[in-house]
SESEKOL-123298 format. One line per 10 residues: their letters; for each residue x, y, z negated of C-alpha. Coordinates in Angstrom, 1 decimal. Each point is the difference from the previous one (the first is absolute). Last residue first. Example, Ala and Ser with C-alpha at 12.3 -4.5 7.8 and 13.67 -1.06 7.14 Angstrom:
2
SA	13.7 -1.1 -7.1  -1.4 -3.4 -0.7
//
This chain:
151
IETELVVVPI	102.7 10.2 -76.3  -1.2 3.6 0.6  -2.3 0.5 -3.0  -3.6 0.9 -0.1  -0.7 2.1 -3.1  -3.8 -0.4 -0.5  -1.6 2.8 -2.1  -3.2 -0.3 -2.0  -1.4 3.5 -0.4  -2.1 1.1 -3.0
ERATAAQYEN	-3.4 1.0 1.2  -0.4 3.5 -1.4  -2.6 0.7 -2.7  2.4 -0.8 -2.8  -0.1 -1.6 -3.4  -1.7 -3.3 1.1  2.9 -0.6 2.5  2.5 0.4 -2.8  -1.9 -2.4 -2.3  0.0 -2.6 2.9
YPPYIEVLQQ	3.8 0.6 0.4  0.4 -0.8 -3.7  -0.2 -3.8 0.9  3.6 -0.2 1.3  0.9 -3.3 1.7  -3.6 -1.2 0.5  -0.9 3.6 0.9  2.6 -0.3 2.8  -1.8 -3.1 1.5  -3.3 1.7 -0.3
WLTEREDGEA	1.2 3.1 1.9  1.5 -2.2 2.7  -3.3 -1.7 0.6  -1.9 3.3 -0.1  2.4 1.8 2.3  0.0 -2.8 2.5  -3.8 0.0 0.0  -0.2 3.6 0.9  3.2 2.0 0.3  3.7 -0.5 -0.8
TRAKARYHDH	2.2 3.2 0.3  3.1 -0.4 2.1  3.7 0.2 -0.9  2.9 -0.9 2.3  2.9 -1.8 -1.6  3.8 -0.1 -0.1  1.1 -2.6 -2.5  2.5 -0.4 -2.8  0.3 -3.2 -2.1  1.7 -0.1 -3.5
AVQIECDPNA	-3.2 0.4 -2.0  -2.5 1.3 2.6  1.4 3.2 1.5  -2.2 1.9 2.4  0.6 2.3 2.9  -2.5 2.2 1.8  -1.5 0.8 3.3  -3.6 1.1 -0.4  0.8 3.7 0.4  -2.8 2.5 -0.8
LLNLYWAPHS	-2.3 -2.6 -1.5  3.0 -1.5 -1.8  0.9 3.4 -1.5  -3.7 0.3 -1.1  0.4 -3.4 -1.7  3.2 1.1 -1.8  -1.6 3.2 -1.2  -2.7 -2.0 -1.9  -3.6 0.5 1.2  -2.2 2.5 -1.9
PAGGKSAIIV	-2.7 -0.5 -2.6  2.3 -1.9 -2.3  -0.8 -3.6 -0.7  3.5 -1.0 -1.3  1.6 1.3 3.2  -1.8 -2.9 1.7  1.8 -0.4 3.4  0.1 -3.8 -0.2  2.8 -2.1 1.4  0.0 -3.0 2.4
FGNNVKKYIL	3.2 -1.6 1.4  0.9 -1.4 3.4  0.3 -2.9 2.4  -2.8 -2.0 -1.5  -0.9 1.5 -3.3  2.4 0.8 -2.9  -1.8 1.8 -2.9  1.2 3.3 -1.4  0.3 2.2 -3.0  1.8 3.3 0.9
PLVSPRGSKR	3.4 1.5 -0.8  0.5 3.4 1.7  2.5 1.6 2.3  -0.1 3.2 1.9  2.2 1.0 3.0  0.0 3.7 1.0  -2.0 1.4 2.9  -1.3 2.6 -2.5  -3.6 0.2 1.2  -0.8 -3.6 1.2
GTTSLLLTPL	2.6 -1.4 -2.4  1.6 -3.1 1.5  -0.9 -3.2 -1.7  2.0 -2.6 -2.0  -2.1 -2.6 -1.9  1.8 -2.0 -2.7  -1.7 -3.3 -0.7  -1.7 -1.2 -3.2  -0.9 -3.4 -1.4  -1.9 0.0 -3.2
LGPGGAATSD	0.9 -0.8 -3.6  -2.8 0.4 -2.5  -3.8 0.0 0.4  -0.5 3.6 0.8  -1.3 2.8 -2.2  2.6 2.6 0.9  2.4 -0.9 -2.9  -0.6 -3.7 0.8  1.3 0.4 3.5  3.5 -1.3 -0.6
WLHGKDPDER	1.7 0.4 3.4  1.7 -2.8 1.9  2.3 0.8 3.0  2.2 2.2 -2.2  1.5 -3.0 -1.9  1.1 -2.0 3.1  0.6 3.2 2.0  2.7 1.1 -2.5  1.5 3.4 0.7  -2.6 1.1 2.6
YLKIHDFIWG	-2.9 -1.4 -2.0  1.3 1.5 -3.2  0.3 3.5 1.5  -3.5 -0.3 1.5  -1.4 -1.1 -3.3  1.7 2.8 -1.9  -1.4 2.6 2.4  -3.4 -1.5 -0.4  0.3 0.0 -3.8  1.3 3.6 0.0
PLGTGTSKET	-3.0 1.4 2.0  1.1 1.1 3.4  0.5 3.6 1.0  3.6 -0.8 0.7  1.8 2.1 -2.7  -0.5 -3.0 -2.3  -1.7 1.8 -2.8  -1.1 -2.4 -2.7  -3.7 -0.9 -0.4  -1.4 0.0 -3.5
M	-2.3 -2.9 -0.8
//
């Protein structure tokens, strides 16, 4: 698959997903994961972080699960050996914003650990099974991130 240049540093399909999400949250909220080995339509949120180096806002769509008063996301980067930039941004500044369909939230990110991490990991693998393949492809423990919203 050839990626189009978006001028943002994002692959074209991610750029297109963000654009659709902002223009039509009902359509953008669900992402067809079949091209990436997933089971079909999955819920996504838009995560807005502040660049730890640039100080500029950054937005990415991510698969999520609603839990208690927040949302859980996985910092998989497709099993790459390094953490995704958005996760490093959250480590530097855990305050972020998220959009879930039409709803907007301020949130504080934290990395789940121990039993909580394992429980949440399994719940996200039920949604998107390729996470297990991504973990097998890397020596790093893929972070499970809880976005606690201010409700």
